[in-house]
TORMI-625601 format. One record per residue: x negated, y, z negated of N, C-alpha, C in turn; residue number from 1. Coordinates in Angstrom, 3 decimals, padded with zeros to 6 digits. Atoms other than C-alpha are relative to their C-alpha. Layout:
<sites>
<site><n_c1>X</n_c1><n_c2>Y</n_c2><n_c3>Z</n_c3><ca_c1>X</ca_c1><ca_c2>Y</ca_c2><ca_c3>Z</ca_c3><c_c1>X</c_c1><c_c2>Y</c_c2><c_c3>Z</c_c3><nr>NUM</nr></site>
...
</sites>
This chain:
<sites>
<site><n_c1>-000.505</n_c1><n_c2>000.029</n_c2><n_c3>001.356</n_c3><ca_c1>-148.509</ca_c1><ca_c2>-040.180</ca_c2><ca_c3>-082.026</ca_c3><c_c1>000.830</c_c1><c_c2>001.250</c_c2><c_c3>-000.235</c_c3><nr>1</nr></site>
<site><n_c1>-000.828</n_c1><n_c2>-001.136</n_c2><n_c3>000.387</n_c3><ca_c1>-145.864</ca_c1><ca_c2>-037.959</ca_c2><ca_c3>-083.475</ca_c3><c_c1>000.113</c_c1><c_c2>000.033</c_c2><c_c3>-001.517</c_c3><nr>2</nr></site>
<site><n_c1>-000.172</n_c1><n_c2>-000.136</n_c2><n_c3>001.447</n_c3><ca_c1>-145.310</ca_c1><ca_c2>-036.618</ca_c2><ca_c3>-086.963</ca_c3><c_c1>000.711</c_c1><c_c2>001.310</c_c2><c_c3>-000.296</c_c3><nr>3</nr></site>
<site><n_c1>-000.593</n_c1><n_c2>-001.241</n_c2><n_c3>000.488</n_c3><ca_c1>-143.491</ca_c1><ca_c2>-033.978</ca_c2><ca_c3>-088.936</ca_c3><c_c1>-000.570</c_c1><c_c2>000.213</c_c2><c_c3>-001.393</c_c3><nr>4</nr></site>
<site><n_c1>000.424</n_c1><n_c2>-001.054</n_c2><n_c3>-000.915</n_c3><ca_c1>-145.409</ca_c1><ca_c2>-031.793</ca_c2><ca_c3>-089.585</ca_c3><c_c1>-000.886</c_c1><c_c2>-000.543</c_c2><c_c3>001.131</c_c3><nr>5</nr></site>
<site><n_c1>000.757</n_c1><n_c2>000.425</n_c2><n_c3>-001.183</n_c3><ca_c1>-147.018</ca_c1><ca_c2>-032.080</ca_c2><ca_c3>-086.129</ca_c3><c_c1>-001.497</c_c1><c_c2>-000.071</c_c2><c_c3>-000.270</c_c3><nr>6</nr></site>
<site><n_c1>001.439</n_c1><n_c2>-000.031</n_c2><n_c3>000.286</n_c3><ca_c1>-150.447</ca_c1><ca_c2>-031.321</ca_c2><ca_c3>-087.602</ca_c3><c_c1>-000.514</c_c1><c_c2>-001.332</c_c2><c_c3>-000.521</c_c3><nr>7</nr></site>
<site><n_c1>000.454</n_c1><n_c2>001.278</n_c2><n_c3>000.553</n_c3><ca_c1>-150.565</ca_c1><ca_c2>-034.722</ca_c2><ca_c3>-089.321</ca_c3><c_c1>-000.498</c_c1><c_c2>-000.924</c_c2><c_c3>001.105</c_c3><nr>8</nr></site>
<site><n_c1>000.430</n_c1><n_c2>000.858</n_c2><n_c3>-001.111</n_c3><ca_c1>-150.777</ca_c1><ca_c2>-036.578</ca_c2><ca_c3>-085.985</ca_c3><c_c1>-001.350</c_c1><c_c2>000.446</c_c2><c_c3>000.556</c_c3><nr>9</nr></site>
<site><n_c1>001.291</n_c1><n_c2>-000.506</n_c2><n_c3>-000.463</n_c3><ca_c1>-153.719</ca_c1><ca_c2>-034.341</ca_c2><ca_c3>-085.069</ca_c3><c_c1>-001.142</c_c1><c_c2>-000.434</c_c2><c_c3>-000.908</c_c3><nr>10</nr></site>
<site><n_c1>001.035</n_c1><n_c2>000.354</n_c2><n_c3>000.977</n_c3><ca_c1>-155.599</ca_c1><ca_c2>-035.486</ca_c2><ca_c3>-088.179</ca_c3><c_c1>-000.148</c_c1><c_c2>-001.500</c_c2><c_c3>-000.215</c_c3><nr>11</nr></site>
<site><n_c1>000.046</n_c1><n_c2>001.453</n_c2><n_c3>000.167</n_c3><ca_c1>-154.987</ca_c1><ca_c2>-039.243</ca_c2><ca_c3>-087.851</ca_c3><c_c1>-000.515</c_c1><c_c2>-000.639</c_c2><c_c3>001.285</c_c3><nr>12</nr></site>
<site><n_c1>000.472</n_c1><n_c2>000.786</n_c2><n_c3>-001.137</n_c3><ca_c1>-156.824</ca_c1><ca_c2>-041.674</ca_c2><ca_c3>-085.559</ca_c3><c_c1>000.288</c_c1><c_c2>-001.467</c_c2><c_c3>-000.299</c_c3><nr>13</nr></site>
<site><n_c1>-000.287</n_c1><n_c2>001.426</n_c2><n_c3>000.139</n_c3><ca_c1>-155.883</ca_c1><ca_c2>-045.327</ca_c2><ca_c3>-084.965</ca_c3><c_c1>-001.068</c_c1><c_c2>-000.807</c_c2><c_c3>000.722</c_c3><nr>14</nr></site>
<site><n_c1>001.037</n_c1><n_c2>000.864</n_c2><n_c3>-000.547</n_c3><ca_c1>-158.328</ca_c1><ca_c2>-048.166</ca_c2><ca_c3>-084.265</ca_c3><c_c1>000.474</c_c1><c_c2>-001.445</c_c2><c_c3>-000.045</c_c3><nr>15</nr></site>
<site><n_c1>-000.307</n_c1><n_c2>001.428</n_c2><n_c3>000.034</n_c3><ca_c1>-158.157</ca_c1><ca_c2>-051.904</ca_c2><ca_c3>-083.503</ca_c3><c_c1>-001.272</c_c1><c_c2>-000.810</c_c2><c_c3>000.234</c_c3><nr>16</nr></site>
<site><n_c1>001.088</n_c1><n_c2>000.937</n_c2><n_c3>-000.254</n_c3><ca_c1>-160.443</ca_c1><ca_c2>-054.924</ca_c2><ca_c3>-083.377</ca_c3><c_c1>000.548</c_c1><c_c2>-001.413</c_c2><c_c3>-000.167</c_c3><nr>17</nr></site>
<site><n_c1>-000.361</n_c1><n_c2>001.395</n_c2><n_c3>000.252</n_c3><ca_c1>-160.224</ca_c1><ca_c2>-058.710</ca_c2><ca_c3>-083.214</ca_c3><c_c1>-000.798</c_c1><c_c2>-000.544</c_c2><c_c3>-001.187</c_c3><nr>18</nr></site>
<site><n_c1>000.828</n_c1><n_c2>000.364</n_c2><n_c3>001.151</n_c3><ca_c1>-162.740</ca_c1><ca_c2>-058.804</ca_c2><ca_c3>-086.084</ca_c3><c_c1>000.405</c_c1><c_c2>000.871</c_c2><c_c3>-001.188</c_c3><nr>19</nr></site>
<site><n_c1>-000.475</n_c1><n_c2>-000.738</n_c2><n_c3>001.163</n_c3><ca_c1>-161.298</ca_c1><ca_c2>-057.819</ca_c2><ca_c3>-089.458</ca_c3><c_c1>-001.086</c_c1><c_c2>000.681</c_c2><c_c3>-000.805</c_c3><nr>20</nr></site>
<site><n_c1>001.104</n_c1><n_c2>-000.632</n_c2><n_c3>000.721</n_c3><ca_c1>-164.744</ca_c1><ca_c2>-056.840</ca_c2><ca_c3>-090.725</ca_c3><c_c1>-000.831</c_c1><c_c2>000.891</c_c2><c_c3>000.921</c_c3><nr>21</nr></site>
<site><n_c1>000.731</n_c1><n_c2>-000.797</n_c2><n_c3>-000.987</n_c3><ca_c1>-165.757</ca_c1><ca_c2>-054.826</ca_c2><ca_c3>-087.651</ca_c3><c_c1>-000.425</c_c1><c_c2>001.347</c_c2><c_c3>-000.576</c_c3><nr>22</nr></site>
<site><n_c1>000.489</n_c1><n_c2>-001.317</n_c2><n_c3>000.400</n_c3><ca_c1>-167.921</ca_c1><ca_c2>-051.808</ca_c2><ca_c3>-088.376</ca_c3><c_c1>000.146</c_c1><c_c2>001.005</c_c2><c_c3>001.134</c_c3><nr>23</nr></site>
<site><n_c1>-000.191</n_c1><n_c2>-000.909</n_c2><n_c3>-001.137</n_c3><ca_c1>-167.092</ca_c1><ca_c2>-050.357</ca_c2><ca_c3>-084.959</ca_c3><c_c1>001.292</c_c1><c_c2>-000.355</c_c2><c_c3>000.741</c_c3><nr>24</nr></site>
<site><n_c1>-001.264</n_c1><n_c2>000.268</n_c2><n_c3>-000.683</n_c3><ca_c1>-163.384</ca_c1><ca_c2>-050.792</ca_c2><ca_c3>-084.209</ca_c3><c_c1>000.192</c_c1><c_c2>000.973</c_c2><c_c3>001.164</c_c3><nr>25</nr></site>
<site><n_c1>-000.231</n_c1><n_c2>-000.788</n_c2><n_c3>-001.214</n_c3><ca_c1>-162.077</ca_c1><ca_c2>-049.393</ca_c2><ca_c3>-080.919</ca_c3><c_c1>001.129</c_c1><c_c2>000.989</c_c2><c_c3>-000.246</c_c3><nr>26</nr></site>
<site><n_c1>-001.006</n_c1><n_c2>-001.038</n_c2><n_c3>000.208</n_c3><ca_c1>-160.193</ca_c1><ca_c2>-046.097</ca_c2><ca_c3>-081.035</ca_c3><c_c1>001.122</c_c1><c_c2>-000.153</c_c2><c_c3>001.024</c_c3><nr>27</nr></site>
<site><n_c1>-001.164</n_c1><n_c2>000.053</n_c2><n_c3>-000.874</n_c3><ca_c1>-156.671</ca_c1><ca_c2>-046.201</ca_c2><ca_c3>-079.598</ca_c3><c_c1>000.272</c_c1><c_c2>001.415</c_c2><c_c3>000.496</c_c3><nr>28</nr></site>
<site><n_c1>-000.281</n_c1><n_c2>-001.301</n_c2><n_c3>-000.606</n_c3><ca_c1>-156.034</ca_c1><ca_c2>-043.348</ca_c2><ca_c3>-077.181</ca_c3><c_c1>001.267</c_c1><c_c2>-000.108</c_c2><c_c3>000.838</c_c3><nr>29</nr></site>
<site><n_c1>-001.200</n_c1><n_c2>000.005</n_c2><n_c3>-000.839</n_c3><ca_c1>-153.175</ca_c1><ca_c2>-042.379</ca_c2><ca_c3>-074.890</ca_c3><c_c1>-000.287</c_c1><c_c2>-000.508</c_c2><c_c3>001.409</c_c3><nr>30</nr></site>
<site><n_c1>000.375</n_c1><n_c2>000.509</n_c2><n_c3>-001.317</n_c3><ca_c1>-155.097</ca_c1><ca_c2>-043.711</ca_c2><ca_c3>-071.858</ca_c3><c_c1>000.064</c_c1><c_c2>-001.521</c_c2><c_c3>000.013</c_c3><nr>31</nr></site>
<site><n_c1>-000.032</n_c1><n_c2>001.471</n_c2><n_c3>-000.082</n_c3><ca_c1>-154.278</ca_c1><ca_c2>-047.315</ca_c2><ca_c3>-070.802</ca_c3><c_c1>-001.416</c_c1><c_c2>-000.549</c_c2><c_c3>000.145</c_c3><nr>32</nr></site>
<site><n_c1>001.343</n_c1><n_c2>000.565</n_c2><n_c3>000.023</n_c3><ca_c1>-157.341</ca_c1><ca_c2>-049.456</ca_c2><ca_c3>-071.446</ca_c3><c_c1>000.074</c_c1><c_c2>-001.514</c_c2><c_c3>-000.002</c_c3><nr>33</nr></site>
<site><n_c1>000.099</n_c1><n_c2>001.455</n_c2><n_c3>000.035</n_c3><ca_c1>-158.260</ca_c1><ca_c2>-053.062</ca_c2><ca_c3>-070.742</ca_c3><c_c1>-000.812</c_c1><c_c2>-000.372</c_c2><c_c3>-001.236</c_c3><nr>34</nr></site>
<site><n_c1>000.685</n_c1><n_c2>000.379</n_c2><n_c3>001.239</n_c3><ca_c1>-159.162</ca_c1><ca_c2>-054.577</ca_c2><ca_c3>-074.113</ca_c3><c_c1>-001.009</c_c1><c_c2>-001.120</c_c2><c_c3>000.213</c_c3><nr>35</nr></site>
<site><n_c1>000.842</n_c1><n_c2>001.168</n_c2><n_c3>-000.276</n_c3><ca_c1>-160.918</ca_c1><ca_c2>-057.561</ca_c2><ca_c3>-072.493</ca_c3><c_c1>000.189</c_c1><c_c2>-001.098</c_c2><c_c3>-001.034</c_c3><nr>36</nr></site>
<site><n_c1>-000.316</n_c1><n_c2>001.059</n_c2><n_c3>000.958</n_c3><ca_c1>-159.263</ca_c1><ca_c2>-059.724</ca_c2><ca_c3>-075.140</ca_c3><c_c1>000.697</c_c1><c_c2>-001.116</c_c2><c_c3>000.764</c_c3><nr>37</nr></site>
<site><n_c1>-000.575</n_c1><n_c2>001.149</n_c2><n_c3>-000.690</n_c3><ca_c1>-158.594</ca_c1><ca_c2>-063.159</ca_c2><ca_c3>-073.674</ca_c3><c_c1>000.659</c_c1><c_c2>-000.929</c_c2><c_c3>-001.004</c_c3><nr>38</nr></site>
<site><n_c1>-000.740</n_c1><n_c2>000.933</n_c2><n_c3>000.845</n_c3><ca_c1>-155.980</ca_c1><ca_c2>-065.432</ca_c2><ca_c3>-075.196</ca_c3><c_c1>000.155</c_c1><c_c2>-001.286</c_c2><c_c3>000.796</c_c3><nr>39</nr></site>
<site><n_c1>-000.110</n_c1><n_c2>001.246</n_c2><n_c3>-000.745</n_c3><ca_c1>-156.303</ca_c1><ca_c2>-069.071</ca_c2><ca_c3>-074.108</ca_c3><c_c1>001.444</c_c1><c_c2>-000.497</c_c2><c_c3>000.033</c_c3><nr>40</nr></site>
<site><n_c1>-001.353</n_c1><n_c2>000.548</n_c2><n_c3>-000.132</n_c3><ca_c1>-153.170</ca_c1><ca_c2>-070.849</ca_c2><ca_c3>-072.889</ca_c3><c_c1>000.378</c_c1><c_c2>-000.758</c_c2><c_c3>-001.265</c_c3><nr>41</nr></site>
<site><n_c1>-000.470</n_c1><n_c2>000.651</n_c2><n_c3>001.221</n_c3><ca_c1>-151.156</ca_c1><ca_c2>-071.946</ca_c2><ca_c3>-075.910</ca_c3><c_c1>-000.661</c_c1><c_c2>000.522</c_c2><c_c3>-001.261</c_c3><nr>42</nr></site>
<site><n_c1>000.725</n_c1><n_c2>-000.528</n_c2><n_c3>001.150</n_c3><ca_c1>-153.426</ca_c1><ca_c2>-069.926</ca_c2><ca_c3>-078.193</ca_c3><c_c1>000.614</c_c1><c_c2>001.276</c_c2><c_c3>-000.540</c_c3><nr>43</nr></site>
<site><n_c1>-000.442</n_c1><n_c2>-001.276</n_c2><n_c3>000.560</n_c3><ca_c1>-153.049</ca_c1><ca_c2>-066.790</ca_c2><ca_c3>-080.240</ca_c3><c_c1>-001.228</c_c1><c_c2>000.815</c_c2><c_c3>-000.380</c_c3><nr>44</nr></site>
<site><n_c1>001.099</n_c1><n_c2>-000.886</n_c2><n_c3>000.373</n_c3><ca_c1>-155.165</ca_c1><ca_c2>-063.838</ca_c2><ca_c3>-081.262</ca_c3><c_c1>000.520</c_c1><c_c2>000.992</c_c2><c_c3>-001.030</c_c3><nr>45</nr></site>
<site><n_c1>-000.361</n_c1><n_c2>-000.976</n_c2><n_c3>001.029</n_c3><ca_c1>-155.006</ca_c1><ca_c2>-061.706</ca_c2><ca_c3>-084.399</ca_c3><c_c1>-000.692</c_c1><c_c2>001.318</c_c2><c_c3>000.330</c_c3><nr>46</nr></site>
<site><n_c1>000.568</n_c1><n_c2>-001.334</n_c2><n_c3>-000.162</n_c3><ca_c1>-155.510</ca_c1><ca_c2>-057.971</ca_c2><ca_c3>-083.970</ca_c3><c_c1>000.075</c_c1><c_c2>000.722</c_c2><c_c3>-001.342</c_c3><nr>47</nr></site>
<site><n_c1>000.046</n_c1><n_c2>-000.779</n_c2><n_c3>001.230</n_c3><ca_c1>-156.546</ca_c1><ca_c2>-055.803</ca_c2><ca_c3>-086.905</ca_c3><c_c1>000.080</c_c1><c_c2>001.473</c_c2><c_c3>000.369</c_c3><nr>48</nr></site>
<site><n_c1>-000.158</n_c1><n_c2>-001.424</n_c2><n_c3>-000.251</n_c3><ca_c1>-155.586</ca_c1><ca_c2>-052.133</ca_c2><ca_c3>-087.091</ca_c3><c_c1>-000.485</c_c1><c_c2>000.795</c_c2><c_c3>-001.203</c_c3><nr>49</nr></site>
<site><n_c1>000.455</n_c1><n_c2>-000.926</n_c2><n_c3>001.028</n_c3><ca_c1>-157.144</ca_c1><ca_c2>-049.264</ca_c2><ca_c3>-089.052</ca_c3><c_c1>000.500</c_c1><c_c2>001.390</c_c2><c_c3>000.343</c_c3><nr>50</nr></site>
<site><n_c1>-000.238</n_c1><n_c2>-001.419</n_c2><n_c3>-000.275</n_c3><ca_c1>-156.426</ca_c1><ca_c2>-045.605</ca_c2><ca_c3>-089.409</ca_c3><c_c1>-001.030</c_c1><c_c2>000.804</c_c2><c_c3>-000.768</c_c3><nr>51</nr></site>
<site><n_c1>000.859</n_c1><n_c2>-000.919</n_c2><n_c3>000.737</n_c3><ca_c1>-158.580</ca_c1><ca_c2>-042.697</ca_c2><ca_c3>-090.426</ca_c3><c_c1>000.717</c_c1><c_c2>001.337</c_c2><c_c3>-000.065</c_c3><nr>52</nr></site>
<site><n_c1>-000.611</n_c1><n_c2>-001.309</n_c2><n_c3>000.205</n_c3><ca_c1>-157.525</ca_c1><ca_c2>-039.320</ca_c2><ca_c3>-091.746</ca_c3><c_c1>-001.102</c_c1><c_c2>001.030</c_c2><c_c3>-000.108</c_c3><nr>53</nr></site>
<site><n_c1>000.963</n_c1><n_c2>-001.096</n_c2><n_c3>000.036</n_c3><ca_c1>-159.548</ca_c1><ca_c2>-036.198</ca_c2><ca_c3>-091.045</ca_c3><c_c1>000.495</c_c1><c_c2>001.025</c_c2><c_c3>-001.012</c_c3><nr>54</nr></site>
<site><n_c1>-000.414</n_c1><n_c2>-000.957</n_c2><n_c3>001.025</n_c3><ca_c1>-159.394</ca_c1><ca_c2>-034.040</ca_c2><ca_c3>-094.151</ca_c3><c_c1>000.136</c_c1><c_c2>001.393</c_c2><c_c3>000.590</c_c3><nr>55</nr></site>
<site><n_c1>-000.287</n_c1><n_c2>-001.348</n_c2><n_c3>-000.477</n_c3><ca_c1>-157.909</ca_c1><ca_c2>-030.643</ca_c2><ca_c3>-093.472</ca_c3><c_c1>000.002</c_c1><c_c2>000.920</c_c2><c_c3>-001.206</c_c3><nr>56</nr></site>
<site><n_c1>000.072</n_c1><n_c2>-000.965</n_c2><n_c3>001.097</n_c3><ca_c1>-158.201</ca_c1><ca_c2>-027.491</ca_c2><ca_c3>-095.544</ca_c3><c_c1>001.207</c_c1><c_c2>-000.033</c_c2><c_c3>-000.918</c_c3><nr>57</nr></site>
<site><n_c1>-001.225</n_c1><n_c2>000.018</n_c2><n_c3>000.807</n_c3><ca_c1>-154.566</ca_c1><ca_c2>-027.469</ca_c2><ca_c3>-096.712</ca_c3><c_c1>000.824</c_c1><c_c2>-001.213</c_c2><c_c3>000.395</c_c3><nr>58</nr></site>
<site><n_c1>-000.680</n_c1><n_c2>001.256</n_c2><n_c3>-000.304</n_c3><ca_c1>-153.107</ca_c1><ca_c2>-030.971</ca_c2><ca_c3>-096.837</ca_c3><c_c1>001.375</c_c1><c_c2>-000.094</c_c2><c_c3>-000.644</c_c3><nr>59</nr></site>
<site><n_c1>-001.244</n_c1><n_c2>000.061</n_c2><n_c3>000.756</n_c3><ca_c1>-150.079</ca_c1><ca_c2>-030.103</ca_c2><ca_c3>-098.957</ca_c3><c_c1>001.181</c_c1><c_c2>-000.398</c_c2><c_c3>000.863</c_c3><nr>60</nr></site>
<site><n_c1>-001.157</n_c1><n_c2>000.290</n_c2><n_c3>-000.848</n_c3><ca_c1>-147.607</ca_c1><ca_c2>-030.214</ca_c2><ca_c3>-096.049</ca_c3><c_c1>-000.069</c_c1><c_c2>-001.388</c_c2><c_c3>000.631</c_c3><nr>61</nr></site>
<site><n_c1>000.161</n_c1><n_c2>001.303</n_c2><n_c3>-000.640</n_c3><ca_c1>-149.014</ca_c1><ca_c2>-033.557</ca_c2><ca_c3>-094.809</ca_c3><c_c1>000.101</c_c1><c_c2>-001.175</c_c2><c_c3>-000.972</c_c3><nr>62</nr></site>
<site><n_c1>-000.011</n_c1><n_c2>001.092</n_c2><n_c3>000.965</n_c3><ca_c1>-149.068</ca_c1><ca_c2>-035.583</ca_c2><ca_c3>-098.017</ca_c3><c_c1>001.376</c_c1><c_c2>-000.664</c_c2><c_c3>-000.076</c_c3><nr>63</nr></site>
<site><n_c1>-001.236</n_c1><n_c2>000.763</n_c2><n_c3>000.119</n_c3><ca_c1>-146.456</ca_c1><ca_c2>-038.331</ca_c2><ca_c3>-098.201</ca_c3><c_c1>000.811</c_c1><c_c2>-000.066</c_c2><c_c3>001.278</c_c3><nr>64</nr></site>
<site><n_c1>-000.712</n_c1><n_c2>000.002</n_c2><n_c3>-001.279</n_c3><ca_c1>-145.457</ca_c1><ca_c2>-037.880</ca_c2><ca_c3>-094.546</ca_c3><c_c1>-000.434</c_c1><c_c2>-001.202</c_c2><c_c3>000.838</c_c3><nr>65</nr></site>
<site><n_c1>000.231</n_c1><n_c2>001.174</n_c2><n_c3>-000.837</n_c3><ca_c1>-145.399</ca_c1><ca_c2>-040.527</ca_c2><ca_c3>-091.803</ca_c3><c_c1>-000.420</c_c1><c_c2>000.408</c_c2><c_c3>001.405</c_c3><nr>66</nr></site>
<site><n_c1>000.378</n_c1><n_c2>-000.149</n_c2><n_c3>-001.404</n_c3><ca_c1>-147.150</ca_c1><ca_c2>-040.728</ca_c2><ca_c3>-088.443</ca_c3><c_c1>000.645</c_c1><c_c2>-001.153</c_c2><c_c3>000.757</c_c3><nr>67</nr></site>
<site><n_c1>-000.628</n_c1><n_c2>001.024</n_c2><n_c3>-000.836</n_c3><ca_c1>-145.246</ca_c1><ca_c2>-042.604</ca_c2><ca_c3>-085.729</ca_c3><c_c1>-000.888</c_c1><c_c2>-000.268</c_c2><c_c3>001.207</c_c3><nr>68</nr></site>
<site><n_c1>000.818</n_c1><n_c2>000.381</n_c2><n_c3>-001.153</n_c3><ca_c1>-147.226</ca_c1><ca_c2>-044.524</ca_c2><ca_c3>-083.116</ca_c3><c_c1>000.675</c_c1><c_c2>-001.158</c_c2><c_c3>000.719</c_c3><nr>69</nr></site>
<site><n_c1>-000.513</n_c1><n_c2>001.093</n_c2><n_c3>-000.826</n_c3><ca_c1>-145.975</ca_c1><ca_c2>-046.676</ca_c2><ca_c3>-080.264</ca_c3><c_c1>-001.189</c_c1><c_c2>-000.566</c_c2><c_c3>000.759</c_c3><nr>70</nr></site>
<site><n_c1>001.122</n_c1><n_c2>000.663</n_c2><n_c3>-000.650</n_c3><ca_c1>-148.552</ca_c1><ca_c2>-049.187</ca_c2><ca_c3>-079.057</ca_c3><c_c1>000.582</c_c1><c_c2>-001.072</c_c2><c_c3>000.918</c_c3><nr>71</nr></site>
<site><n_c1>-000.495</n_c1><n_c2>000.964</n_c2><n_c3>-000.983</n_c3><ca_c1>-147.760</ca_c1><ca_c2>-051.124</ca_c2><ca_c3>-075.864</ca_c3><c_c1>-001.106</c_c1><c_c2>-000.975</c_c2><c_c3>000.371</c_c3><nr>72</nr></site>
<site><n_c1>000.927</n_c1><n_c2>001.033</n_c2><n_c3>-000.440</n_c3><ca_c1>-149.434</ca_c1><ca_c2>-054.412</ca_c2><ca_c3>-074.970</ca_c3><c_c1>000.531</c_c1><c_c2>-000.593</c_c2><c_c3>001.294</c_c3><nr>73</nr></site>
<site><n_c1>-000.380</n_c1><n_c2>000.626</n_c2><n_c3>-001.264</n_c3><ca_c1>-149.373</ca_c1><ca_c2>-055.770</ca_c2><ca_c3>-071.432</ca_c3><c_c1>-000.766</c_c1><c_c2>-001.305</c_c2><c_c3>000.126</c_c3><nr>74</nr></site>
<site><n_c1>000.632</n_c1><n_c2>001.295</n_c2><n_c3>-000.232</n_c3><ca_c1>-150.043</ca_c1><ca_c2>-059.465</ca_c2><ca_c3>-070.957</ca_c3><c_c1>-000.104</c_c1><c_c2>-000.192</c_c2><c_c3>001.504</c_c3><nr>75</nr></site>
<site><n_c1>000.185</n_c1><n_c2>000.191</n_c2><n_c3>-001.433</n_c3><ca_c1>-151.492</ca_c1><ca_c2>-060.268</ca_c2><ca_c3>-067.561</ca_c3><c_c1>-000.997</c_c1><c_c2>-001.118</c_c2><c_c3>000.245</c_c3><nr>76</nr></site>
<site><n_c1>000.964</n_c1><n_c2>001.017</n_c2><n_c3>-000.398</n_c3><ca_c1>-153.465</ca_c1><ca_c2>-062.904</ca_c2><ca_c3>-065.700</ca_c3><c_c1>-001.374</c_c1><c_c2>000.640</c_c2><c_c3>000.120</c_c3><nr>77</nr></site>
<site><n_c1>001.348</n_c1><n_c2>-000.574</n_c2><n_c3>-000.076</n_c3><ca_c1>-157.253</ca_c1><ca_c2>-062.460</ca_c2><ca_c3>-065.781</ca_c3><c_c1>-000.342</c_c1><c_c2>000.586</c_c2><c_c3>001.368</c_c3><nr>78</nr></site>
<site><n_c1>000.322</n_c1><n_c2>-000.504</n_c2><n_c3>-001.335</n_c3><ca_c1>-157.287</ca_c1><ca_c2>-061.869</ca_c2><ca_c3>-062.003</ca_c3><c_c1>000.876</c_c1><c_c2>001.179</c_c2><c_c3>000.413</c_c3><nr>79</nr></site>
<site><n_c1>-000.851</n_c1><n_c2>-001.153</n_c2><n_c3>-000.296</n_c3><ca_c1>-154.686</ca_c1><ca_c2>-059.069</ca_c2><ca_c3>-062.190</ca_c3><c_c1>-000.818</c_c1><c_c2>001.284</c_c2><c_c3>-000.067</c_c3><nr>80</nr></site>
<site><n_c1>000.712</n_c1><n_c2>-001.284</n_c2><n_c3>000.076</n_c3><ca_c1>-155.783</ca_c1><ca_c2>-055.467</ca_c2><ca_c3>-061.587</ca_c3><c_c1>000.051</c_c1><c_c2>000.579</c_c2><c_c3>-001.413</c_c3><nr>81</nr></site>
<site><n_c1>000.084</n_c1><n_c2>-000.657</n_c2><n_c3>001.303</n_c3><ca_c1>-156.858</ca_c1><ca_c2>-053.531</ca_c2><ca_c3>-064.665</ca_c3><c_c1>000.838</c_c1><c_c2>001.274</c_c2><c_c3>000.053</c_c3><nr>82</nr></site>
<site><n_c1>-000.746</n_c1><n_c2>-001.263</n_c2><n_c3>-000.010</n_c3><ca_c1>-154.539</ca_c1><ca_c2>-050.654</ca_c2><ca_c3>-065.678</ca_c3><c_c1>-000.912</c_c1><c_c2>001.160</c_c2><c_c3>000.382</c_c3><nr>83</nr></site>
<site><n_c1>000.803</n_c1><n_c2>-001.120</n_c2><n_c3>-000.465</n_c3><ca_c1>-155.731</ca_c1><ca_c2>-047.497</ca_c2><ca_c3>-064.004</ca_c3><c_c1>-000.700</c_c1><c_c2>-000.277</c_c2><c_c3>001.318</c_c3><nr>84</nr></site>
<site><n_c1>000.632</n_c1><n_c2>000.366</n_c2><n_c3>-001.267</n_c3><ca_c1>-157.011</ca_c1><ca_c2>-049.410</ca_c2><ca_c3>-060.953</ca_c3><c_c1>001.016</c_c1><c_c2>-000.082</c_c2><c_c3>001.133</c_c3><nr>85</nr></site>
<site><n_c1>-000.953</n_c1><n_c2>-000.062</n_c2><n_c3>-001.091</n_c3><ca_c1>-154.019</ca_c1><ca_c2>-048.618</ca_c2><ca_c3>-058.795</ca_c3><c_c1>001.280</c_c1><c_c2>-000.776</c_c2><c_c3>-000.222</c_c3><nr>86</nr></site>
<site><n_c1>-001.262</n_c1><n_c2>000.707</n_c2><n_c3>000.266</n_c3><ca_c1>-151.191</ca_c1><ca_c2>-050.487</ca_c2><ca_c3>-060.507</ca_c3><c_c1>001.130</c_c1><c_c2>000.994</c_c2><c_c3>000.095</c_c3><nr>87</nr></site>
</sites>
């Protein structure tokens, strides 16, 4: 994630889940991860995203600013190697 001021990206965390009411969404990190989300042929899957903000002592410079995040999704066959397993 990037932001201006840079400190804002340090105080924001992004999460996802396939359940919109999940009490334990999965944190998005910079490490490629297999989500284990299977989409049947011809089907679709909705992903829900959340963010959290860690309160900081002086938030004045961060209020009203934007955090930029690029999230990449790789579609693959179930028998393909998992990212990080030598791809």
